[in-house]
C-alpha positions as CSV (number, residue, x, y, z in Angstrom):
1,M,71.1,26.8,-66.3
2,R,73.9,27.8,-68.4
3,N,75.6,24.8,-68.4
4,Q,72.2,22.9,-69.1
5,T,71.7,24.7,-72.2
6,V,74.9,24.4,-73.8
7,V,74.8,20.5,-73.1
8,Q,71.5,20.5,-74.6
9,K,72.8,22.0,-77.5
10,I,75.4,19.8,-77.8
11,T,73.1,16.9,-77.5
12,Q,71.3,18.2,-80.3
13,E,74.3,18.7,-82.7
14,R,75.0,15.0,-81.9
15,I,71.5,13.9,-82.9
16,L,71.5,16.0,-86.0
17,S,75.2,14.8,-86.9
18,A,74.4,11.3,-86.3
19,A,70.9,11.4,-88.0
20,T,72.3,12.9,-91.4
21,E,74.8,9.9,-91.8
22,V,72.2,7.4,-91.1
23,F,69.1,9.0,-93.2
24,A,71.6,9.2,-96.2
25,E,72.7,5.6,-95.7
26,Q,69.5,4.3,-95.2
27,G,66.5,7.1,-96.3
28,F,63.7,8.1,-94.0
29,H,61.8,4.9,-94.1
30,K,64.5,2.5,-93.2
31,T,65.8,4.5,-90.4
32,T,64.9,4.3,-87.2
33,I,65.2,6.6,-84.3
34,R,67.2,3.9,-81.9
35,E,70.1,3.6,-85.1
36,I,70.2,7.3,-84.8
37,C,70.5,7.5,-81.3
38,S,73.1,4.7,-80.9
39,R,75.6,6.3,-83.2
40,A,74.8,9.3,-81.7
41,G,75.4,7.5,-78.1
42,V,72.4,9.0,-76.4
43,N,69.5,7.9,-75.0
44,V,66.8,6.3,-77.6
45,A,64.6,9.0,-75.8
46,S,66.3,11.7,-76.7
47,V,64.7,12.5,-80.5
48,N,61.6,13.0,-79.1
49,Y,62.7,15.1,-76.2
50,H,64.8,17.4,-78.5
51,F,62.7,17.1,-81.9
52,G,59.7,15.9,-81.1
53,S,59.3,13.1,-83.8
54,K,61.1,11.2,-86.5
55,E,59.7,13.2,-88.8
56,N,60.6,16.8,-87.3
57,L,64.2,15.3,-86.8
58,Y,64.6,14.5,-90.4
59,R,63.1,18.0,-91.6
60,E,65.7,19.5,-89.8
61,V,68.1,17.2,-91.1
62,C,66.9,17.7,-94.9
63,L,66.6,21.7,-94.4
64,H,70.2,22.0,-92.7
65,A,71.9,19.7,-95.2
66,L,70.4,20.6,-98.5
67,G,70.2,24.2,-97.6
68,L,74.0,24.2,-96.7
69,S,74.4,22.5,-100.3
70,A,72.0,24.9,-102.1
71,R,74.1,28.2,-100.3
72,S,77.4,26.5,-101.6
73,Q,76.5,25.8,-105.2
74,N,79.0,28.6,-106.8
75,H,82.3,26.8,-105.9
76,G,84.2,29.7,-105.6
77,R,82.8,31.4,-108.9
78,H,82.3,35.1,-107.3
79,L,81.7,37.1,-110.3
80,P,78.1,38.8,-110.2
81,E,75.4,37.2,-112.2
82,E,74.6,40.3,-113.9
83,M,78.1,40.9,-115.5
84,L,77.7,37.3,-117.1
85,S,76.3,36.9,-120.6
86,P,73.5,34.1,-121.1
87,E,75.7,31.4,-122.1
88,E,78.3,32.2,-119.1
89,Q,75.2,32.2,-116.9
90,L,74.7,28.7,-118.1
91,E,77.8,27.1,-117.9
92,R,78.5,28.3,-114.3
93,F,74.7,26.6,-113.6
94,I,75.7,23.6,-115.0
95,H,79.2,23.8,-113.6
96,S,77.4,24.2,-109.8
97,F,75.1,21.2,-110.8
98,L,77.9,18.6,-111.7
99,C,79.6,19.5,-108.7
100,E,76.2,19.0,-106.4
101,I,75.8,15.7,-108.0
102,L,79.4,14.3,-108.6
103,D,81.9,15.7,-106.3
104,Q,82.2,13.0,-103.5
105,S,84.4,15.2,-101.3
106,T,81.7,17.8,-100.3
107,N,77.9,17.7,-99.7
108,V,78.3,13.7,-99.8
109,H,74.9,13.3,-97.4
110,A,73.0,16.1,-99.3
111,S,73.6,14.3,-102.5
112,K,72.5,10.9,-100.9
113,I,69.5,12.6,-99.2
114,M,68.3,14.0,-102.1
115,V,68.6,10.4,-104.1
116,W,66.5,9.2,-101.3
117,E,63.9,11.7,-101.9
118,M,63.8,11.4,-105.6
119,N,63.3,7.3,-105.4
120,E,61.3,7.0,-102.3
121,P,59.5,10.5,-101.2
122,S,58.6,11.1,-97.8
123,G,56.6,13.8,-96.5
124,I,58.7,16.7,-96.7
125,F,59.8,15.9,-100.4
126,D,56.7,19.1,-101.3
127,V,59.2,21.2,-99.2
128,I,62.5,20.1,-100.8
129,V,60.7,20.9,-104.3
130,T,59.5,24.1,-103.0
131,D,62.3,25.5,-101.4
132,I,65.3,24.0,-102.9
133,I,64.6,22.6,-106.5
134,K,62.0,25.3,-107.4
135,P,64.2,28.1,-107.1
136,H,67.2,26.6,-109.2
137,H,64.7,25.3,-112.0
138,E,63.0,28.6,-112.4
139,R,66.7,30.5,-113.0
140,L,67.7,27.8,-115.2
141,C,64.7,28.4,-117.3
142,A,65.5,32.0,-117.3
143,I,68.9,31.5,-118.5
144,V,67.3,29.3,-121.5
145,A,64.2,31.7,-122.4
146,A,67.3,34.7,-122.9
147,L,69.3,32.1,-125.0
148,L,66.2,31.2,-127.4
149,G,64.9,34.5,-127.3
150,Q,61.3,36.1,-126.9
151,R,59.8,33.8,-129.6
152,A,60.1,30.8,-127.6
153,D,57.2,29.6,-125.9
154,E,56.6,27.8,-122.4
155,E,56.4,24.0,-123.8
156,L,60.0,24.5,-125.9
157,I,61.8,26.1,-122.6
158,K,60.9,23.4,-120.2
159,Q,62.0,20.7,-122.9
160,C,65.3,22.4,-123.4
161,V,65.5,22.7,-119.3
162,F,64.8,19.0,-119.1
163,S,67.6,17.9,-121.7
164,I,70.2,19.9,-119.9
165,I,69.4,18.3,-116.7
166,G,69.3,15.0,-118.6
167,Q,72.6,15.5,-119.8
168,C,74.2,16.3,-116.3
169,L,72.4,13.4,-114.3
170,H,73.9,11.1,-117.3
171,Y,77.0,11.6,-115.3
172,R,75.7,10.6,-111.6
173,Y,73.6,8.0,-112.6
174,G,76.5,6.6,-115.1
175,R,79.2,7.3,-112.6
176,H,80.0,3.2,-112.0
177,V,80.0,2.6,-115.8
178,I,81.6,5.5,-117.5
179,P,84.7,5.1,-116.0
180,R,84.7,1.3,-117.1
181,L,84.0,2.2,-120.3
182,Y,86.6,4.8,-120.4
183,P,89.5,4.3,-117.5
184,P,90.9,7.5,-117.7
185,L,87.7,9.6,-116.4
186,Q,88.0,10.3,-113.1
187,Y,85.4,12.6,-111.3
188,T,88.0,15.6,-110.3
189,P,87.5,18.9,-110.1
190,E,89.2,19.3,-113.6
191,T,86.4,17.0,-114.9
192,F,83.8,18.9,-113.4
193,E,85.0,22.2,-115.5
194,R,85.5,20.2,-118.6
195,L,82.3,18.7,-118.4
196,A,80.5,22.0,-118.1
197,R,82.1,23.5,-120.9
198,H,81.3,20.8,-123.2
199,I,77.4,20.5,-122.4
200,T,77.4,24.3,-122.2
201,R,78.5,24.2,-125.6
202,F,76.7,21.4,-126.9
203,T,73.5,23.1,-125.1
204,A,74.2,26.5,-126.7
205,A,74.6,25.1,-130.1
206,A,71.5,23.8,-130.1
207,L,69.5,26.4,-128.2
208,R,70.9,28.8,-131.0
209,A,69.2,26.4,-133.7
210,F,66.3,26.6,-131.8
211,A,66.3,30.5,-131.9
212,A,67.2,30.5,-135.9
213,E,64.3,28.1,-136.7
214,L,61.9,30.0,-134.4
215,Q,63.1,33.5,-136.3
216,D,62.8,31.6,-139.5
217,Y,59.3,30.7,-139.4
218,G,58.4,33.4,-137.7
219,V,57.0,31.5,-134.8
């Protein structure tokens, strides 16, 4: 019985590993159970036996890959959040987000799966938004609100948050164009640090201007 349990666990891990690769390459809708099983080297009935369905397997892949991705976002920055100023918190957030979307040496499958979900949402998209994206969005909103001050309303906070995310995503969606415009640019850990500092300085200056404007007009 023990040997059977071990074999089942190994088979499940092989399926999960293969499924993560295939879903990252092809997205949920184009991926077939046959392709997953072929890559895992298991019987085509194994997915239904171990996971019940393609949908259940994809859910496990997403929660595992994206969950690991979310837990690794500090990238070695261990100083407690409460010890940082709001601007330092902003730089940490931006640096983590840039690493998440640009670092091809880690989280590559999670990043590709997220892109597929953004472009071709599956049935698990609402879970991804609620469990993974929303907590980070709310964290960034809190940081921006602290930098803007008490006079800032929800609409201004939201627009500033979207602007920050847009700056970061520019380097993701322009990752093939930017190095051709500026050949020396390579996406390295040093690049992520430099970009995080720049986006933070640029954003903090804008937020300070908004805060001063709110004070001047007594909004």
